[in-house]
C-alpha positions in Angstrom: -38.9 -45.1 -62.9 -40.3 -45.8 -59.4 -41.1 -43.1 -57.1 -41.6 -42.5 -53.6 -45.1 -43.5 -52.1 -47.4 -40.9 -51.2 -47.9 -39.7 -47.6 -51.4 -41.5 -48.2 -49.6 -45.1 -48.8 -47.7 -44.2 -45.7 -50.5 -43.9 -43.7 -52.3 -47.2 -45.1 -49.2 -49.0 -44.1 -50.8 -49.0 -40.5 -49.7 -48.1 -37.2 -47.9 -51.2 -36.5 -45.5 -50.7 -39.1 -45.0 -47.1 -38.0 -44.1 -48.8 -34.5 -42.0 -51.4 -35.4 -40.3 -48.4 -37.7 -39.8 -46.4 -34.3 -38.3 -49.4 -32.3 -35.9 -49.8 -35.4 -34.7 -46.1 -35.4 -34.4 -46.2 -31.5 -31.9 -49.3 -32.2 -30.1 -47.5 -34.5 -29.8 -44.6 -32.6 -28.2 -46.5 -29.7 -26.1 -48.3 -32.1 -25.0 -45.0 -33.5 -23.9 -43.5 -30.2 -22.0 -47.1 -29.3 -20.8 -47.8 -32.9 -20.3 -45.1 -34.9 -22.4 -43.7 -37.8 -21.5 -46.2 -40.4 -23.8 -49.1 -39.8 -26.7 -46.5 -39.2 -25.9 -45.3 -43.2 -25.8 -48.8 -44.2 -29.4 -49.6 -42.5 -30.7 -46.5 -44.4 -29.2 -47.4 -47.9 -30.4 -51.0 -47.6 -33.9 -49.5 -46.7 -33.5 -47.5 -49.8 -32.6 -50.5 -51.8 -35.6 -52.3 -50.3 -38.0 -49.5 -51.3 -41.2 -50.8 -49.2 -43.5 -47.7 -47.8 -42.5 -48.3 -44.1 -38.6 -48.4 -45.6 -39.1 -44.7 -47.0 -40.8 -43.6 -43.7 -38.3 -45.0 -42.0 -35.4 -42.9 -44.2 -37.6 -39.4 -44.3 -37.6 -39.8 -40.3 -33.6 -40.9 -40.0 -33.0 -37.8 -42.1 -35.0 -35.5 -40.4 -34.2 -36.1 -36.7 -30.4 -36.2 -38.5 -29.6 -39.3 -37.6 -28.1 -39.7 -40.4 -26.1 -37.1 -42.8 -27.7 -36.8 -46.5 -24.1 -36.2 -47.9 -22.5 -39.4 -46.4 -25.7 -41.3 -47.6 -24.8 -39.5 -51.1 -21.2 -41.0 -51.0 -22.7 -44.4 -49.5 -24.9 -45.0 -52.8 -21.4 -45.4 -54.6 -20.9 -48.5 -52.5 -24.5 -50.2 -53.8 -24.2 -52.9 -55.9 -24.3 -51.9 -59.4 -27.3 -53.3 -60.4 -29.3 -51.2 -57.8 -26.9 -48.3 -57.7 -29.1 -46.1 -60.1 -32.4 -47.2 -58.1 -31.2 -46.2 -54.7 -30.0 -43.1 -55.7 -33.0 -41.9 -57.6 -34.9 -42.8 -54.5 -32.5 -41.0 -52.1 -33.1 -37.7 -54.7 -36.5 -37.7 -54.3 -36.5 -38.2 -50.5 -33.9 -35.6 -50.1 -36.0 -33.2 -52.4 -38.8 -33.0 -49.6 
């Protein structure tokens, strides 16, 4: 079982990774306001599937600022391909526990 990275790993990802996440988060906010929430939820689920340190950081921030609804994400996990569904569900649960 893979776990979410520790905060120290996120810090080691570097300032540039975080700056890129901020611009992607800003783009997601703008997209949500113009096209609805489903694309943002899809983006977050894709990031959970990828599982890179900066992806976890993006997901945590999107949940924290209420860009995405945790219940909708949990429902969306059922739409993830079977081959990745359990892993995405586990990653989302670990982040939601924080």
